[in-house]
C-alpha positions in Angstrom: 0.0 0.0 0.0 1.4 3.4 -1.0 2.0 5.7 1.9 0.0 8.9 2.1 2.4 11.7 2.6 1.4 14.4 5.1 4.5 16.6 5.1 4.1 20.1 6.6 7.1 22.3 7.1 7.7 24.0 10.4 7.7 27.7 9.6 7.8 29.3 13.0 9.8 29.0 16.2 9.3 31.0 19.4 12.4 29.8 21.1 15.2 32.3 21.6 17.9 29.6 21.2 18.4 26.0 20.1 17.0 23.4 22.5 19.5 21.5 24.7 20.0 17.9 23.8 18.5 15.6 26.4 17.4 12.1 26.8 13.6 11.6 26.6 11.8 11.8 29.9 9.5 9.1 31.1 5.9 9.5 30.0 4.7 9.7 33.6 6.5 13.0 34.1 4.4 14.6 31.3 1.1 13.5 32.8 0.3 14.6 36.3 -2.7 13.4 38.3 -4.1 16.9 38.7 -5.3 17.9 35.2 -5.4 21.6 36.2 -1.8 21.9 37.2 1.2 22.1 34.9 4.5 21.4 36.6 7.9 22.8 35.7 9.3 19.4 35.1 7.0 19.0 32.2 8.6 21.7 30.1 12.1 22.4 31.5 14.9 20.6 33.4 16.1 23.9 34.8 15.1 25.4 38.1 12.9 28.5 37.9 13.3 31.1 40.6 11.2 34.2 41.1 11.8 37.3 43.3 9.1 38.2 45.8 8.5 41.9 45.1 6.2 42.4 48.1 4.9 40.3 51.0 2.7 37.5 49.6 0.3 35.3 51.4 0.8 31.6 50.6 -2.3 29.4 50.5 -2.7 25.6 50.9 -4.6 25.0 47.7 -4.7 26.3 44.1 -8.0 28.0 44.9 -6.9 29.5 48.2 -8.1 28.0 51.4 -6.0 27.9 54.5 -3.2 30.4 54.8 0.2 28.9 55.3 2.2 32.0 55.9 3.5 35.2 54.3 6.5 35.2 51.9 9.1 37.9 52.8 9.7 40.7 50.3 13.0 40.5 48.4 13.3 36.7 49.0 13.5 34.1 46.3 11.0 31.3 45.7 11.3 28.1 43.6 8.6 27.6 41.0 7.0 24.2 41.2 3.9 24.4 39.0 0.9 26.5 37.9 -2.7 26.8 37.1 -4.2 29.6 34.9 -4.3 32.0 37.9 -1.8 30.8 40.6 1.7 29.5 41.0 2.8 26.7 43.3 6.2 27.8 44.9 8.6 26.8 47.7 10.1 29.6 49.7 10.7 31.2 53.1 7.8 32.7 55.0 8.0 34.7 58.1 7.8 31.5 60.2 10.1 29.3 58.0 10.0 27.2 54.9 6.7 26.9 53.1 5.2 25.1 50.0 2.0 26.5 48.6 0.1 28.7 46.2 0.6 32.4 45.5 -0.6 35.0 43.0 2.0 35.8 40.3 1.3 39.5 40.8 3.5 39.3 44.0 6.4 37.9 42.0 9.1 39.3 39.7 11.5 37.9 37.1 14.2 38.9 34.7 11.6 38.3 32.0 9.2 41.2 32.4 6.6 39.2 30.4 7.0 36.0 32.4 3.3 35.8 33.4 2.1 36.0 29.8 4.8 33.6 28.6 4.0 31.1 31.3 0.3 31.3 30.2 1.4 30.2 26.7 3.4 27.4 28.3 0.4 26.3 30.3 -1.9 26.3 27.3 0.7 24.4 25.2 1.2 21.7 27.9 -2.5 21.0 28.1 -2.5 20.3 24.4 0.6 18.1 24.7 -1.0 16.1 27.5 -4.0 15.4 25.2 -1.7 14.2 22.4 0.4 12.0 24.7 -2.7 10.4 26.2 -4.0 9.6 22.7 -0.5 8.4 21.5 -0.5 11.0 18.8 2.2 13.4 17.5 2.1 16.9 16.0 4.4 19.3 14.3 6.1 21.5 16.9 6.4 18.8 19.6 9.8 18.2 21.1 11.7 14.9 20.8 11.0 14.1 24.4 7.3 14.6 23.9 7.3 12.3 20.8 9.0 9.7 22.8 6.5 10.0 25.6 3.6 9.7 23.2 4.9 6.9 20.8 7.6 5.2 22.8 10.9 4.0 21.5 11.3 4.4 17.7 11.7 1.3 15.5 14.4 3.0 13.3 16.4 6.2 13.8 18.7 8.3 11.7 20.0 11.2 13.8 22.6 13.9 13.2 23.9 15.9 16.1 24.5 19.6 15.4 25.5 22.5 17.5 21.8 23.5 17.9 20.6 20.0 18.8 19.5 16.8 17.1 18.2 16.6 13.5 17.0 13.5 11.8 14.3 11.0 11.3 12.5 8.6 13.7 10.3 5.7 12.3 7.6 4.1 14.3 6.5 0.9 12.6 3.6 -1.4 13.7 3.8 -5.1 12.9 1.3 -7.9 13.1 2.2 -11.6 13.2 0.6 -13.5 10.4 0.4 -17.3 10.5 0.8 -19.1 7.1 -0.6 -22.6 6.3 -0.3 -25.0 3.4 -2.5 -27.8 2.1 -1.1 -31.2 2.8 -2.4 -34.6 1.5 -2.3 -37.5 3.9 -0.4 -40.3 2.0 -2.4 -43.0 3.6 -6.0 -41.7 3.6 -5.6 -39.2 0.7 -7.4 -36.6 2.8 -6.2 -33.0 2.4 -5.8 -30.9 5.6 -4.3 -27.6 6.5 -0.9 -27.6 8.1 0.9 -24.7 9.8 3.9 -23.6 7.7 5.5 -20.4 9.2 4.8 -17.0 10.8 5.8 -13.7 9.3 5.6 -10.1 10.7 3.6 -7.9 8.4 3.7 -4.1 8.6 0.3 -2.7 9.5 1.2 1.0 9.9 4.1 3.5 10.0 4.7 7.0 11.2 7.8 8.8 10.1 8.8 11.9 12.2 11.3 14.3 10.9 12.8 16.8 13.3 15.1 19.8 13.2 17.0 21.1 16.2 15.0 18.9 18.6 11.6 19.9 17.2 9.2 18.0 14.9 9.3 19.6 11.5 7.3 17.1 9.4 5.2 14.0 9.8 4.5 11.2 7.3 1.9 8.5 8.0 0.9 5.5 6.1 -2.8 5.2 5.0 -3.2 2.5 7.6 -2.7 5.1 10.3 -5.3 7.5 8.7 -2.5 9.8 7.5 -3.4 13.4 6.6 -4.7 14.5 10.0 -1.5 16.2 11.0 -1.8 18.7 13.9 0.5 21.7 14.6 1.3 23.0 18.1 3.5 25.9 19.2 7.1 24.7 19.6 8.6 24.6 23.1 9.2 28.1 24.5 12.7 28.6 25.9 13.3 31.4 28.4 16.4 32.8 30.1 15.1 32.6 33.6 
């Protein structure tokens, strides 16, 4: 069966620099039990710190609830995760160490647009979670995200450059097919079916081309309903 080509070129990148080469993370790290919270480990391996610009109340839950303490102004907090409206952080309150939720309006960063940029990250990760859960890929996904969604590739052709990895991953699905042959009994003359051998038949294939760690094109065989290629915003890279 001829493959149905679904090649779309990646014409945009929001990153300010090439992505660092890294081994794919485990799928579990991309899917957290709380669907409303996106954690930093889902999109970066670097620690993200914010400056507390004015005293900030820390709450026990993402929606508020019990007050855990007040973060000191001019202290630093470690970013853990986020919802659309609140950040989960670890820092020093007036009574000691605390882990809880604060409003981003009490925080500052080298990136003056960090709130808006993290909103973009949040929206992107929600889409990535959906794709991974359905074992699908899209143009704009990172190598790690493809690995989390489809697993280990069947074949690879990779070239390492100064900006990252460029190459092709192939994901091939096989199905075992038993073969039989007609055999005549020399005594009775009766014809019966006898097992001959088993072969592995290709039932579907996805070819993922990537440039500098980001998916640039996807080719799917007709068996995989090729042609329904999605595009997502490439990973955003910030200088925190």
